N, C-alpha and C positions, 0 to 999 in steps of 0.2 A: 760704962759699956757703950752707951749711945755715942758719946763724944769720940771714943776710940774708933768705933766703926765708921762714924761720920768722917773722920780724918782719912780713913782708908777708902771708903766707897763714895764719899760725897753725898749727894742728894739721894742716891740709890739706897742708902741705909734706911731712910724713912719708909721705903716701900716694902721692906722685909717684915715678915710676920715675926712676932715675938719669939716663937720657937727657933727660927733661923738666926735671929739676932743673938740669942743666948748661946746657941751652939757655936756660931761663928766667932763670937767673942772669946770663948774658951779655946777654940782652935788657934786663934790669933795669939793668945797668951802663951800657949804651948810652943808655937812656932817662934815667937820672940825669945823664948827661954832656951831654945834648942840650937845647937851649933850647926845643924844641917837639916835638910828636908828629910833625909832618912831617919835621923834621930827623932825628929818630931813625929814622923809616921809610926815609928816603933812605940813611942809613948802613947799616942792616940789610939792605936789599934792593938795594944798589948794583949787584951783578953781574947780577941778573935784570932790572933796569930797562930796559935797551936792547932786550931781546927780547919785552917784554910790550906788548900793545896798550893795556891799562888801566894807567895810571901813578899810581894813588892809593895810595901807600905808607902814608899815614897811616891810611886805612881798613883796609888789610891788617894793620897793626900793632894797631890798635884791636880788630879781630876776634881776633887772636892772644891779646892780653891778656885779652879777655873770656872765653876758654876757662878761664882761671884766676880769673875774677871779680875782676880788677884793672883799674884805669884808669891812664892815663898820669899824671893829676894826683895819684893816690895814691902814685906812685913818686917824685914830686918832693919 
């Protein structure tokens, strides 16, 4: 997990709290296994999809990744 995030974030990975590292590592794994940003978003937000009025999981995931200055394409 640490090596994976280190290769993506560089030295910034060390500054992340454990909570963020674990969560981001799972998001990275889902993104790498998904054919598109939309597919990754549907996988990651499947439980909350039914209860939301806005169903743009790709945008939600894009904004999450932007917090770490990472894009879906960089994870591919």
